[in-house]
Biopython code that builds the backbone (N, CA, C, O; Angstrom):
import numpy as np
from Bio.PDB.StructureBuilder import StructureBuilder

atoms = [
    (1, "UNK", "N", (-10.403, 7.465, -16.998)),
    (1, "UNK", "CA", (-9.237, 8.102, -17.576)),
    (1, "UNK", "C", (-8.058, 7.127, -17.483)),
    (1, "UNK", "O", (-7.795, 6.591, -16.407)),
    (2, "UNK", "N", (-7.348, 6.890, -18.582)),
    (2, "UNK", "CA", (-6.209, 5.977, -18.537)),
    (2, "UNK", "C", (-5.059, 6.574, -17.740)),
    (2, "UNK", "O", (-4.981, 7.793, -17.591)),
    (3, "UNK", "N", (-4.162, 5.731, -17.223)),
    (3, "UNK", "CA", (-3.030, 6.256, -16.458)),
    (3, "UNK", "C", (-2.130, 7.137, -17.323)),
    (3, "UNK", "O", (-2.068, 6.976, -18.542)),
    (4, "UNK", "N", (-1.443, 8.060, -16.676)),
    (4, "UNK", "CA", (-0.459, 8.897, -17.342)),
    (4, "UNK", "C", (0.735, 8.030, -17.720)),
    (4, "UNK", "O", (1.270, 7.310, -16.877)),
    (5, "UNK", "N", (1.152, 8.093, -18.968)),
    (5, "UNK", "CA", (2.319, 7.345, -19.411)),
    (5, "UNK", "C", (3.474, 8.310, -19.585)),
    (5, "UNK", "O", (3.284, 9.439, -20.039)),
    (6, "UNK", "N", (4.666, 7.871, -19.228)),
    (6, "UNK", "CA", (5.816, 8.747, -19.400)),
    (6, "UNK", "C", (7.093, 8.087, -18.943)),
    (6, "UNK", "O", (7.085, 7.217, -18.072)),
    (7, "UNK", "N", (8.176, 8.503, -19.531)),
    (7, "UNK", "CA", (9.503, 7.995, -19.199)),
    (7, "UNK", "C", (9.781, 8.180, -17.714)),
    (7, "UNK", "O", (9.615, 9.280, -17.186)),
    (8, "UNK", "N", (10.198, 7.126, -17.040)),
    (8, "UNK", "CA", (10.583, 7.200, -15.640)),
    (8, "UNK", "C", (9.447, 7.042, -14.649)),
    (8, "UNK", "O", (9.699, 7.032, -13.444)),
    (9, "UNK", "N", (8.204, 6.917, -15.104)),
    (9, "UNK", "CA", (7.050, 6.769, -14.197)),
    (9, "UNK", "C", (7.107, 5.410, -13.499)),
    (9, "UNK", "O", (7.375, 4.396, -14.143)),
    (10, "UNK", "N", (6.864, 5.381, -12.221)),
    (10, "UNK", "CA", (6.686, 4.109, -11.518)),
    (10, "UNK", "C", (5.294, 3.619, -11.890)),
    (10, "UNK", "O", (4.304, 4.318, -11.674)),
    (11, "UNK", "N", (5.223, 2.415, -12.448)),
    (11, "UNK", "CA", (3.953, 1.989, -13.031)),
    (11, "UNK", "C", (3.417, 0.681, -12.478)),
    (11, "UNK", "O", (2.216, 0.430, -12.579)),
    (12, "UNK", "N", (4.266, -0.170, -11.892)),
    (12, "UNK", "CA", (3.822, -1.503, -11.502)),
    (12, "UNK", "C", (4.573, -1.935, -10.255)),
    (12, "UNK", "O", (5.781, -1.726, -10.148)),
    (13, "UNK", "N", (3.863, -2.534, -9.317)),
    (13, "UNK", "CA", (4.474, -2.971, -8.064)),
    (13, "UNK", "C", (4.083, -4.417, -7.804)),
    (13, "UNK", "O", (2.918, -4.785, -7.956)),
    (14, "UNK", "N", (5.044, -5.233, -7.416)),
    (14, "UNK", "CA", (4.777, -6.587, -6.945)),
    (14, "UNK", "C", (4.964, -6.572, -5.429)),
    (14, "UNK", "O", (6.027, -6.200, -4.932)),
    (15, "UNK", "N", (3.932, -6.976, -4.705)),
    (15, "UNK", "CA", (3.954, -6.942, -3.245)),
    (15, "UNK", "C", (3.982, -8.374, -2.726)),
    (15, "UNK", "O", (3.068, -9.145, -3.018)),
    (16, "UNK", "N", (5.012, -8.754, -1.959)),
    (16, "UNK", "CA", (5.028, -10.096, -1.387)),
    (16, "UNK", "C", (3.821, -10.319, -0.475)),
    (16, "UNK", "O", (3.396, -9.420, 0.250)),
    (17, "UNK", "N", (3.282, -11.535, -0.529)),
    (17, "UNK", "CA", (2.115, -11.889, 0.293)),
    (17, "UNK", "C", (2.215, -13.344, 0.711)),
    (17, "UNK", "O", (2.812, -14.164, 0.013)),
    (18, "UNK", "N", (1.628, -13.656, 1.851)),
    (18, "UNK", "CA", (1.491, -15.056, 2.265)),
    (18, "UNK", "C", (0.107, -15.561, 1.900)),
    (18, "UNK", "O", (-0.079, -16.753, 1.658)),
    (19, "UNK", "N", (-0.870, -14.654, 1.860)),
    (19, "UNK", "CA", (-2.253, -14.977, 1.512)),
    (19, "UNK", "C", (-2.760, -13.834, 0.627)),
    (19, "UNK", "O", (-3.112, -12.763, 1.119)),
    (20, "UNK", "N", (-2.792, -14.080, -0.683)),
    (20, "UNK", "CA", (-3.131, -13.024, -1.646)),
    (20, "UNK", "C", (-4.509, -12.434, -1.369)),
    (20, "UNK", "O", (-4.676, -11.215, -1.399)),
    (21, "UNK", "N", (-5.495, -13.282, -1.101)),
    (21, "UNK", "CA", (-6.855, -12.785, -0.860)),
    (21, "UNK", "C", (-6.890, -11.872, 0.369)),
    (21, "UNK", "O", (-7.566, -10.843, 0.353)),
    (22, "UNK", "N", (-6.181, -12.233, 1.415)),
    (22, "UNK", "CA", (-6.155, -11.414, 2.636)),
    (22, "UNK", "C", (-5.482, -10.068, 2.370)),
    (22, "UNK", "O", (-5.969, -9.026, 2.809)),
    (23, "UNK", "N", (-4.362, -10.096, 1.649)),
    (23, "UNK", "CA", (-3.676, -8.840, 1.332)),
    (23, "UNK", "C", (-4.532, -7.960, 0.426)),
    (23, "UNK", "O", (-4.600, -6.749, 0.634)),
    (24, "UNK", "N", (-5.183, -8.549, -0.571)),
    (24, "UNK", "CA", (-6.049, -7.782, -1.473)),
    (24, "UNK", "C", (-7.183, -7.133, -0.694)),
    (24, "UNK", "O", (-7.507, -5.967, -0.921)),
    (25, "UNK", "N", (-7.783, -7.876, 0.216)),
    (25, "UNK", "CA", (-8.867, -7.348, 1.038)),
    (25, "UNK", "C", (-8.369, -6.178, 1.903)),
    (25, "UNK", "O", (-9.052, -5.162, 2.031)),
    (26, "UNK", "N", (-7.179, -6.329, 2.490)),
    (26, "UNK", "CA", (-6.598, -5.289, 3.336)),
    (26, "UNK", "C", (-6.424, -3.983, 2.546)),
    (26, "UNK", "O", (-6.896, -2.931, 2.978)),
    (27, "UNK", "N", (-5.754, -4.046, 1.401)),
    (27, "UNK", "CA", (-5.482, -2.831, 0.627)),
    (27, "UNK", "C", (-6.755, -2.230, 0.047)),
    (27, "UNK", "O", (-6.851, -1.011, -0.100)),
    (28, "UNK", "N", (-7.720, -3.059, -0.280)),
    (28, "UNK", "CA", (-8.998, -2.560, -0.769)),
    (28, "UNK", "C", (-9.727, -1.791, 0.329)),
    (28, "UNK", "O", (-10.219, -0.687, 0.094)),
    (29, "UNK", "N", (-9.798, -2.374, 1.528)),
    (29, "UNK", "CA", (-10.529, -1.747, 2.626)),
    (29, "UNK", "C", (-9.820, -0.525, 3.201)),
    (29, "UNK", "O", (-10.474, 0.452, 3.567)),
    (30, "UNK", "N", (-8.492, -0.569, 3.285)),
    (30, "UNK", "CA", (-7.755, 0.539, 3.905)),
    (30, "UNK", "C", (-7.545, 1.698, 2.930)),
    (30, "UNK", "O", (-7.676, 2.859, 3.317)),
    (31, "UNK", "N", (-7.220, 1.398, 1.670)),
    (31, "UNK", "CA", (-6.834, 2.450, 0.723)),
    (31, "UNK", "C", (-7.769, 2.598, -0.471)),
    (31, "UNK", "O", (-7.559, 3.474, -1.310)),
    (32, "UNK", "N", (-8.802, 1.755, -0.563)),
    (32, "UNK", "CA", (-9.744, 1.865, -1.670)),
    (32, "UNK", "C", (-9.192, 1.387, -2.999)),
    (32, "UNK", "O", (-9.682, 1.787, -4.055)),
    (33, "UNK", "N", (-8.166, 0.527, -2.960)),
    (33, "UNK", "CA", (-7.620, 0.009, -4.209)),
    (33, "UNK", "C", (-8.642, -0.873, -4.900)),
    (33, "UNK", "O", (-9.390, -1.599, -4.245)),
    (34, "UNK", "N", (-8.673, -0.811, -6.216)),
    (34, "UNK", "CA", (-9.538, -1.648, -7.044)),
    (34, "UNK", "C", (-8.866, -3.003, -7.226)),
    (34, "UNK", "O", (-7.714, -3.077, -7.651)),
    (35, "UNK", "N", (-9.575, -4.056, -6.908)),
    (35, "UNK", "CA", (-9.035, -5.410, -7.040)),
    (35, "UNK", "C", (-9.668, -6.052, -8.264)),
    (35, "UNK", "O", (-10.873, -5.933, -8.487)),
    (36, "UNK", "N", (-8.851, -6.729, -9.051)),
    (36, "UNK", "CA", (-9.364, -7.376, -10.256)),
    (36, "UNK", "C", (-8.619, -8.682, -10.498)),
    (36, "UNK", "O", (-7.541, -8.906, -9.947)),
    (37, "UNK", "N", (-9.200, -9.535, -11.323)),
    (37, "UNK", "CA", (-8.556, -10.779, -11.719)),
    (37, "UNK", "C", (-7.995, -10.585, -13.119)),
    (37, "UNK", "O", (-8.722, -10.240, -14.051)),
    (38, "UNK", "N", (-6.697, -10.811, -13.253)),
    (38, "UNK", "CA", (-6.044, -10.675, -14.558)),
    (38, "UNK", "C", (-6.434, -11.830, -15.467)),
    (38, "UNK", "O", (-7.025, -12.809, -15.011)),
    (39, "UNK", "N", (-6.113, -11.724, -16.734)),
    (39, "UNK", "CA", (-6.407, -12.770, -17.704)),
    (39, "UNK", "C", (-5.788, -14.104, -17.344)),
    (39, "UNK", "O", (-6.324, -15.153, -17.704)),
    (40, "UNK", "N", (-4.650, -14.081, -16.627)),
    (40, "UNK", "CA", (-3.996, -15.334, -16.231)),
    (40, "UNK", "C", (-4.561, -15.892, -14.928)),
    (40, "UNK", "O", (-4.074, -16.901, -14.418)),
    (41, "UNK", "N", (-5.596, -15.230, -14.388)),
    (41, "UNK", "CA", (-6.242, -15.710, -13.172)),
    (41, "UNK", "C", (-5.668, -15.157, -11.880)),
    (41, "UNK", "O", (-6.247, -15.370, -10.815)),
    (42, "UNK", "N", (-4.536, -14.446, -11.945)),
    (42, "UNK", "CA", (-3.943, -13.880, -10.740)),
    (42, "UNK", "C", (-4.673, -12.609, -10.316)),
    (42, "UNK", "O", (-5.274, -11.913, -11.135)),
    (43, "UNK", "N", (-4.604, -12.328, -9.024)),
    (43, "UNK", "CA", (-5.237, -11.136, -8.462)),
    (43, "UNK", "C", (-4.320, -9.938, -8.664)),
    (43, "UNK", "O", (-3.120, -10.012, -8.400)),
    (44, "UNK", "N", (-4.889, -8.844, -9.129)),
    (44, "UNK", "CA", (-4.133, -7.619, -9.357)),
    (44, "UNK", "C", (-4.861, -6.445, -8.721)),
    (44, "UNK", "O", (-5.995, -6.580, -8.260)),
    (45, "UNK", "N", (-4.194, -5.284, -8.701)),
    (45, "UNK", "CA", (-4.808, -4.085, -8.141)),
    (45, "UNK", "C", (-4.494, -2.879, -9.002)),
    (45, "UNK", "O", (-3.538, -2.868, -9.777)),
    (46, "UNK", "N", (-5.332, -1.861, -8.841)),
    (46, "UNK", "CA", (-5.071, -0.518, -9.338)),
    (46, "UNK", "C", (-5.186, 0.398, -8.131)),
    (46, "UNK", "O", (-6.123, 0.278, -7.342)),
    (47, "UNK", "N", (-4.238, 1.308, -7.987)),
    (47, "UNK", "CA", (-4.248, 2.175, -6.806)),
    (47, "UNK", "C", (-5.469, 3.090, -6.795)),
    (47, "UNK", "O", (-6.288, 3.059, -7.713)),
    (48, "UNK", "N", (-5.582, 3.898, -5.755)),
    (48, "UNK", "CA", (-6.769, 4.715, -5.539)),
    (48, "UNK", "C", (-7.066, 5.737, -6.616)),
    (48, "UNK", "O", (-8.196, 6.215, -6.714)),
    (49, "UNK", "N", (-6.068, 6.087, -7.435)),
    (49, "UNK", "CA", (-6.301, 7.050, -8.505)),
    (49, "UNK", "C", (-6.087, 6.432, -9.881)),
    (49, "UNK", "O", (-6.092, 7.140, -10.888)),
    (50, "UNK", "N", (-5.898, 5.109, -9.930)),
    (50, "UNK", "CA", (-5.762, 4.410, -11.199)),
    (50, "UNK", "C", (-4.479, 4.699, -11.948)),
    (50, "UNK", "O", (-4.432, 4.545, -13.169)),
    (51, "UNK", "N", (-3.429, 5.116, -11.243)),
    (51, "UNK", "CA", (-2.160, 5.436, -11.894)),
    (51, "UNK", "C", (-1.119, 4.329, -11.772)),
    (51, "UNK", "O", (-0.246, 4.210, -12.632)),
    (52, "UNK", "N", (-1.194, 3.526, -10.728)),
    (52, "UNK", "CA", (-0.223, 2.454, -10.504)),
    (52, "UNK", "C", (-0.986, 1.155, -10.339)),
    (52, "UNK", "O", (-1.987, 1.099, -9.624)),
    (53, "UNK", "N", (-0.515, 0.117, -10.998)),
    (53, "UNK", "CA", (-1.122, -1.199, -10.842)),
    (53, "UNK", "C", (-0.074, -2.164, -10.329)),
    (53, "UNK", "O", (1.107, -1.830, -10.235)),
    (54, "UNK", "N", (-0.517, -3.360, -10.001)),
    (54, "UNK", "CA", (0.415, -4.358, -9.508)),
    (54, "UNK", "C", (-0.296, -5.621, -9.112)),
    (54, "UNK", "O", (-1.469, -5.826, -9.424)),
    (55, "UNK", "N", (0.436, -6.465, -8.418)),
    (55, "UNK", "CA", (-0.080, -7.750, -7.994)),
    (55, "UNK", "C", (0.608, -8.173, -6.706)),
    (55, "UNK", "O", (1.611, -7.587, -6.299)),
    (56, "UNK", "N", (0.061, -9.188, -6.081)),
    (56, "UNK", "CA", (0.699, -9.790, -4.918)),
    (56, "UNK", "C", (1.365, -11.074, -5.372)),
    (56, "UNK", "O", (0.824, -11.800, -6.206)),
    (57, "UNK", "N", (2.542, -11.357, -4.823)),
    (57, "UNK", "CA", (3.285, -12.560, -5.191)),
    (57, "UNK", "C", (3.606, -13.367, -3.948)),
    (57, "UNK", "O", (4.006, -12.818, -2.922)),
    (58, "UNK", "N", (3.427, -14.671, -4.051)),
    (58, "UNK", "CA", (3.761, -15.566, -2.942)),
    (58, "UNK", "C", (5.146, -16.155, -3.193)),
    (58, "UNK", "O", (5.660, -16.114, -4.311)),
    (59, "UNK", "N", (5.741, -16.703, -2.130)),
    (59, "UNK", "CA", (7.041, -17.327, -2.258)),
    (59, "UNK", "C", (8.195, -16.347, -2.333)),
    (59, "UNK", "O", (9.303, -16.711, -2.727)),
    (60, "UNK", "N", (7.940, -15.117, -1.961)),
    (60, "UNK", "CA", (8.976, -14.085, -1.954)),
    (60, "UNK", "C", (9.012, -13.489, -0.560)),
    (60, "UNK", "O", (7.955, -13.222, 0.012)),
    (61, "UNK", "N", (10.199, -13.271, 0.010)),
    (61, "UNK", "CA", (10.233, -12.721, 1.373)),
    (61, "UNK", "C", (9.638, -11.316, 1.415)),
    (61, "UNK", "O", (9.785, -10.550, 0.463)),
    (62, "UNK", "N", (8.966, -10.975, 2.521)),
    (62, "UNK", "CA", (8.395, -9.632, 2.644)),
    (62, "UNK", "C", (9.486, -8.583, 2.781)),
    (62, "UNK", "O", (10.610, -8.883, 3.183)),
    (63, "UNK", "N", (9.143, -7.366, 2.445)),
    (63, "UNK", "CA", (10.028, -6.222, 2.690)),
    (63, "UNK", "C", (9.776, -5.787, 4.124)),
    (63, "UNK", "O", (9.040, -4.835, 4.382)),
    (64, "UNK", "N", (10.403, -6.508, 5.057)),
    (64, "UNK", "CA", (10.089, -6.306, 6.475)),
    (64, "UNK", "C", (11.047, -5.361, 7.191)),
    (64, "UNK", "O", (10.934, -5.158, 8.400)),
    (65, "UNK", "N", (11.982, -4.789, 6.455)),
    (65, "UNK", "CA", (12.865, -3.749, 6.983)),
    (65, "UNK", "C", (12.790, -2.570, 6.008)),
    (65, "UNK", "O", (12.773, -2.774, 4.794)),
    (66, "UNK", "N", (12.745, -1.342, 6.529)),
    (66, "UNK", "CA", (12.705, -0.202, 5.615)),
    (66, "UNK", "C", (14.020, -0.083, 4.837)),
    (66, "UNK", "O", (14.988, 0.495, 5.333)),
    (67, "UNK", "N", (14.050, -0.625, 3.632)),
    (67, "UNK", "CA", (15.143, -0.401, 2.684)),
    (67, "UNK", "C", (14.552, 0.573, 1.680)),
    (67, "UNK", "O", (14.471, 1.774, 1.938)),
    (68, "UNK", "N", (14.137, 0.045, 0.528)),
    (68, "UNK", "CA", (13.328, 0.858, -0.379)),
    (68, "UNK", "C", (11.942, 0.887, 0.249)),
    (68, "UNK", "O", (11.343, -0.163, 0.478)),
    (69, "UNK", "N", (11.438, 2.056, 0.522)),
    (69, "UNK", "CA", (10.183, 2.178, 1.254)),
    (69, "UNK", "C", (9.167, 2.932, 0.405)),
    (69, "UNK", "O", (9.421, 4.056, -0.028)),
    (70, "UNK", "N", (8.032, 2.317, 0.174)),
    (70, "UNK", "CA", (6.955, 2.918, -0.605)),
    (70, "UNK", "C", (5.986, 3.597, 0.359)),
    (70, "UNK", "O", (5.622, 3.029, 1.389)),
    (71, "UNK", "N", (5.568, 4.831, 0.015)),
    (71, "UNK", "CA", (4.576, 5.558, 0.802)),
    (71, "UNK", "C", (3.299, 5.691, -0.014)),
    (71, "UNK", "O", (3.344, 5.980, -1.210)),
    (72, "UNK", "N", (2.173, 5.479, 0.633)),
    (72, "UNK", "CA", (0.864, 5.616, 0.013)),
    (72, "UNK", "C", (0.252, 6.927, 0.507)),
    (72, "UNK", "O", (0.174, 7.161, 1.713)),
    (73, "UNK", "N", (-0.181, 7.777, -0.420)),
    (73, "UNK", "CA", (-0.763, 9.064, -0.055)),
    (73, "UNK", "C", (-2.172, 8.867, 0.504)),
    (73, "UNK", "O", (-2.970, 8.106, -0.044)),
    (74, "UNK", "N", (-2.461, 9.559, 1.594)),
    (74, "UNK", "CA", (-3.775, 9.493, 2.241)),
    (74, "UNK", "C", (-4.220, 10.913, 2.591)),
    (74, "UNK", "O", (-3.399, 11.821, 2.715)),
    (75, "UNK", "N", (-5.528, 11.086, 2.746)),
    (75, "UNK", "CA", (-6.029, 12.415, 3.112)),
    (75, "UNK", "C", (-5.992, 12.635, 4.619)),
    (75, "UNK", "O", (-5.956, 13.780, 5.070)),
    (76, "UNK", "N", (-6.000, 11.551, 5.414)),
    (76, "UNK", "CA", (-6.005, 11.676, 6.862)),
    (76, "UNK", "C", (-5.207, 10.523, 7.464)),
    (76, "UNK", "O", (-5.703, 9.401, 7.570)),
    (77, "UNK", "N", (-3.973, 10.808, 7.854)),
    (77, "UNK", "CA", (-3.086, 9.760, 8.366)),
    (77, "UNK", "C", (-3.636, 9.107, 9.636)),
    (77, "UNK", "O", (-3.555, 7.887, 9.783)),
    (78, "UNK", "N", (-4.186, 9.893, 10.542)),
    (78, "UNK", "CA", (-4.711, 9.334, 11.796)),
    (78, "UNK", "C", (-5.863, 8.367, 11.531)),
    (78, "UNK", "O", (-5.927, 7.293, 12.128)),
    (79, "UNK", "N", (-6.770, 8.750, 10.635)),
    (79, "UNK", "CA", (-7.895, 7.872, 10.297)),
    (79, "UNK", "C", (-7.403, 6.612, 9.582)),
    (79, "UNK", "O", (-7.948, 5.528, 9.789)),
    (80, "UNK", "N", (-6.377, 6.755, 8.745)),
    (80, "UNK", "CA", (-5.833, 5.596, 8.032)),
    (80, "UNK", "C", (-5.177, 4.624, 9.002)),
    (80, "UNK", "O", (-5.282, 3.410, 8.829)),
    (81, "UNK", "N", (-4.504, 5.145, 10.015)),
    (81, "UNK", "CA", (-3.903, 4.275, 11.040)),
    (81, "UNK", "C", (-4.988, 3.401, 11.677)),
    (81, "UNK", "O", (-4.783, 2.207, 11.893)),
    (82, "UNK", "N", (-6.119, 3.993, 11.969)),
    (82, "UNK", "CA", (-7.216, 3.215, 12.567)),
    (82, "UNK", "C", (-7.720, 2.147, 11.597)),
    (82, "UNK", "O", (-8.030, 1.032, 12.018)),
    (83, "UNK", "N", (-7.806, 2.472, 10.301)),
    (83, "UNK", "CA", (-8.222, 1.483, 9.299)),
    (83, "UNK", "C", (-7.198, 0.358, 9.182)),
    (83, "UNK", "O", (-7.564, -0.808, 9.037)),
    (84, "UNK", "N", (-5.915, 0.711, 9.246)),
    (84, "UNK", "CA", (-4.855, -0.303, 9.191)),
    (84, "UNK", "C", (-5.040, -1.288, 10.339)),
    (84, "UNK", "O", (-5.040, -2.502, 10.135)),
    (85, "UNK", "N", (-5.197, -0.756, 11.544)),
    (85, "UNK", "CA", (-5.367, -1.620, 12.728)),
    (85, "UNK", "C", (-6.642, -2.456, 12.621)),
    (85, "UNK", "O", (-6.630, -3.645, 12.940)),
    (86, "UNK", "N", (-7.729, -1.850, 12.180)),
    (86, "UNK", "CA", (-9.024, -2.544, 12.108)),
    (86, "UNK", "C", (-9.020, -3.666, 11.078)),
    (86, "UNK", "O", (-9.852, -4.571, 11.143)),
    (87, "UNK", "N", (-8.086, -3.613, 10.124)),
    (87, "UNK", "CA", (-8.061, -4.609, 9.059)),
    (87, "UNK", "C", (-6.856, -5.544, 9.137)),
    (87, "UNK", "O", (-6.487, -6.174, 8.146)),
    (88, "UNK", "N", (-6.251, -5.630, 10.312)),
    (88, "UNK", "CA", (-5.208, -6.628, 10.537)),
    (88, "UNK", "C", (-3.784, -6.176, 10.312)),
    (88, "UNK", "O", (-2.863, -6.991, 10.349)),
    (89, "UNK", "N", (-3.584, -4.870, 10.076)),
    (89, "UNK", "CA", (-2.221, -4.357, 9.961)),
    (89, "UNK", "C", (-1.700, -3.909, 11.308)),
    (89, "UNK", "O", (-2.461, -3.774, 12.266)),
    (90, "UNK", "N", (-0.405, -3.679, 11.380)),
    (90, "UNK", "CA", (0.232, -3.255, 12.629)),
    (90, "UNK", "C", (1.009, -1.966, 12.377)),
    (90, "UNK", "O", (1.788, -1.889, 11.427)),
    (91, "UNK", "N", (0.806, -0.964, 13.213)),
    (91, "UNK", "CA", (1.554, 0.287, 13.092)),
    (91, "UNK", "C", (2.937, 0.067, 13.699)),
    (91, "UNK", "O", (3.058, -0.343, 14.853)),
    (92, "UNK", "N", (3.982, 0.345, 12.909)),
    (92, "UNK", "CA", (5.350, 0.167, 13.400)),
    (92, "UNK", "C", (6.058, 1.501, 13.617)),
    (92, "UNK", "O", (7.096, 1.548, 14.276)),
    (93, "UNK", "N", (5.507, 2.587, 13.068)),
    (93, "UNK", "CA", (5.993, 3.938, 13.350)),
    (93, "UNK", "C", (4.800, 4.868, 13.352)),
    (93, "UNK", "O", (4.144, 5.065, 12.328)),
    (94, "UNK", "N", (4.527, 5.435, 14.511)),
    (94, "UNK", "CA", (3.404, 6.358, 14.649)),
    (94, "UNK", "C", (3.686, 7.664, 13.907)),
    (94, "UNK", "O", (4.816, 7.912, 13.487)),
    (95, "UNK", "N", (2.665, 8.488, 13.750)),
    (95, "UNK", "CA", (2.829, 9.825, 13.181)),
    (95, "UNK", "C", (3.831, 10.589, 14.041)),
    (95, "UNK", "O", (3.793, 10.509, 15.269)),
    (96, "UNK", "N", (4.720, 11.324, 13.396)),
    (96, "UNK", "CA", (5.709, 12.125, 14.120)),
    (96, "UNK", "C", (7.130, 11.632, 13.926)),
    (96, "UNK", "O", (8.077, 12.366, 14.208)),
    (97, "UNK", "N", (7.301, 10.405, 13.451)),
    (97, "UNK", "CA", (8.636, 9.845, 13.280)),
    (97, "UNK", "C", (9.452, 10.512, 12.187)),
    (97, "UNK", "O", (10.680, 10.420, 12.190)),
    (98, "UNK", "N", (8.792, 11.183, 11.254)),
    (98, "UNK", "CA", (9.476, 11.889, 10.169)),
    (98, "UNK", "C", (9.121, 13.369, 10.169)),
    (98, "UNK", "O", (9.182, 14.023, 9.128)),
    (99, "UNK", "N", (8.748, 13.906, 11.338)),
    (99, "UNK", "CA", (8.324, 15.305, 11.442)),
    (99, "UNK", "C", (9.360, 16.214, 10.803)),
    (99, "UNK", "O", (10.560, 15.965, 10.923)),
    (100, "UNK", "N", (8.907, 17.273, 10.121)),
    (100, "UNK", "CA", (7.557, 17.810, 10.098)),
    (100, "UNK", "C", (6.627, 17.119, 9.092)),
    (100, "UNK", "O", (5.448, 17.466, 9.020)),
    (101, "UNK", "N", (7.125, 16.158, 8.318)),
    (101, "UNK", "CA", (6.242, 15.433, 7.403)),
    (101, "UNK", "C", (5.223, 14.632, 8.206)),
    (101, "UNK", "O", (5.513, 14.180, 9.314)),
    (102, "UNK", "N", (4.031, 14.459, 7.645)),
    (102, "UNK", "CA", (2.982, 13.694, 8.324)),
    (102, "UNK", "C", (2.989, 12.293, 7.720)),
    (102, "UNK", "O", (2.374, 12.037, 6.686)),
    (103, "UNK", "N", (3.700, 11.400, 8.394)),
    (103, "UNK", "CA", (3.842, 10.030, 7.919)),
    (103, "UNK", "C", (3.644, 9.052, 9.060)),
    (103, "UNK", "O", (3.661, 9.429, 10.232)),
    (104, "UNK", "N", (3.459, 7.805, 8.707)),
    (104, "UNK", "CA", (3.476, 6.691, 9.643)),
    (104, "UNK", "C", (3.881, 5.475, 8.819)),
    (104, "UNK", "O", (3.885, 5.530, 7.589)),
    (105, "UNK", "N", (4.216, 4.390, 9.483)),
    (105, "UNK", "CA", (4.563, 3.149, 8.788)),
    (105, "UNK", "C", (3.777, 2.005, 9.400)),
    (105, "UNK", "O", (3.507, 1.986, 10.601)),
    (106, "UNK", "N", (3.414, 1.050, 8.552)),
    (106, "UNK", "CA", (2.673, -0.112, 9.036)),
    (106, "UNK", "C", (3.234, -1.386, 8.437)),
    (106, "UNK", "O", (3.935, -1.362, 7.425)),
    (107, "UNK", "N", (2.913, -2.500, 9.081)),
    (107, "UNK", "CA", (3.219, -3.828, 8.567)),
    (107, "UNK", "C", (1.914, -4.401, 8.033)),
    (107, "UNK", "O", (0.930, -4.496, 8.766)),
    (108, "UNK", "N", (1.904, -4.785, 6.755)),
    (108, "UNK", "CA", (0.680, -5.317, 6.144)),
    (108, "UNK", "C", (0.525, -6.806, 6.469)),
    (108, "UNK", "O", (1.412, -7.384, 7.097)),
    (109, "UNK", "N", (-0.569, -7.435, 6.062)),
    (109, "UNK", "CA", (-0.780, -8.856, 6.397)),
    (109, "UNK", "C", (0.302, -9.789, 5.858)),
    (109, "UNK", "O", (0.470, -10.890, 6.385)),
    (110, "UNK", "N", (1.039, -9.382, 4.825)),
    (110, "UNK", "CA", (2.127, -10.201, 4.289)),
    (110, "UNK", "C", (3.462, -9.960, 4.963)),
    (110, "UNK", "O", (4.454, -10.607, 4.630)),
    (111, "UNK", "N", (3.496, -9.018, 5.925)),
    (111, "UNK", "CA", (4.732, -8.731, 6.654)),
    (111, "UNK", "C", (5.546, -7.578, 6.097)),
    (111, "UNK", "O", (6.624, -7.289, 6.617)),
    (112, "UNK", "N", (5.063, -6.906, 5.052)),
    (112, "UNK", "CA", (5.784, -5.794, 4.434)),
    (112, "UNK", "C", (5.631, -4.513, 5.237)),
    (112, "UNK", "O", (4.558, -4.229, 5.770)),
    (113, "UNK", "N", (6.711, -3.737, 5.323)),
    (113, "UNK", "CA", (6.646, -2.408, 5.924)),
    (113, "UNK", "C", (6.349, -1.409, 4.801)),
    (113, "UNK", "O", (7.068, -1.350, 3.804)),
    (114, "UNK", "N", (5.279, -0.627, 4.978)),
    (114, "UNK", "CA", (4.833, 0.349, 3.996)),
    (114, "UNK", "C", (4.539, 1.644, 4.743)),
    (114, "UNK", "O", (4.112, 1.612, 5.897)),
    (115, "UNK", "N", (4.765, 2.777, 4.092)),
    (115, "UNK", "CA", (4.495, 4.068, 4.710)),
    (115, "UNK", "C", (3.197, 4.673, 4.227)),
    (115, "UNK", "O", (2.700, 4.344, 3.150)),
    (116, "UNK", "N", (2.654, 5.564, 5.041)),
    (116, "UNK", "CA", (1.544, 6.413, 4.613)),
    (116, "UNK", "C", (2.021, 7.857, 4.720)),
    (116, "UNK", "O", (2.815, 8.204, 5.594)),
    (117, "UNK", "N", (1.519, 8.683, 3.817)),
    (117, "UNK", "CA", (1.940, 10.078, 3.750)),
    (117, "UNK", "C", (0.723, 10.961, 3.578)),
    (117, "UNK", "O", (-0.098, 10.738, 2.687)),
    (118, "UNK", "N", (0.608, 11.969, 4.437)),
    (118, "UNK", "CA", (-0.478, 12.943, 4.346)),
    (118, "UNK", "C", (0.112, 14.287, 3.961)),
    (118, "UNK", "O", (1.031, 14.780, 4.615)),
    (119, "UNK", "N", (-0.420, 14.883, 2.889)),
    (119, "UNK", "CA", (0.001, 16.228, 2.483)),
    (119, "UNK", "C", (-0.333, 17.223, 3.595)),
    (119, "UNK", "O", (-1.370, 17.099, 4.246)),
    (120, "UNK", "N", (0.533, 18.197, 3.813)),
    (120, "UNK", "CA", (0.240, 19.260, 4.777)),
    (120, "UNK", "C", (-1.002, 20.021, 4.321)),
    (120, "UNK", "O", (-1.191, 20.227, 3.122)),
    (121, "UNK", "N", (-1.826, 20.428, 5.235)),
    (121, "UNK", "CA", (-3.021, 21.191, 4.922)),
    (121, "UNK", "C", (-4.214, 20.345, 4.578)),
    (121, "UNK", "O", (-5.268, 20.877, 4.228)),
    (122, "UNK", "N", (-4.079, 19.033, 4.668)),
    (122, "UNK", "CA", (-5.219, 18.138, 4.378)),
    (122, "UNK", "C", (-5.686, 17.464, 5.640)),
    (122, "UNK", "O", (-6.631, 16.676, 5.606)),
]
sb = StructureBuilder()
sb.init_structure("model")
sb.init_model(0)
sb.init_chain("A")
sb.init_seg("    ")
for serial, (resi, resn, name, xyz) in enumerate(atoms, 1):
    if name == "N":
        sb.init_residue(resn, " ", resi, " ")
    sb.init_atom(name, np.array(xyz, "f"), 0.0, 1.0, " ", f" {name:<3s}", serial, name[0])
structure = sb.get_structure()
């Protein structure tokens, strides 16, 4: 199914990386993102539901402080935290920091701070 198109939709993300292959492997293993090679030879991704795509870019500083903060939806935040740790990420905010919301934040292999979000009742 093609992605939903519409005015105002967030559709593409560029993620700073120091090692594109390492970052691609991390997001693939932790979140199930589809990794592909674009026509120009660069590595790209499609998120877990095929609605948002993007790429990793080198030579750009990481988003290492929560300014604009992106959250990735997960079915089990606690299990995702373990996957983050097992694949070289670092938890910088445990579950409970945004209570009653079920969230956590991690630092990815490129140094970016990213959030995870679990819907209540899941």
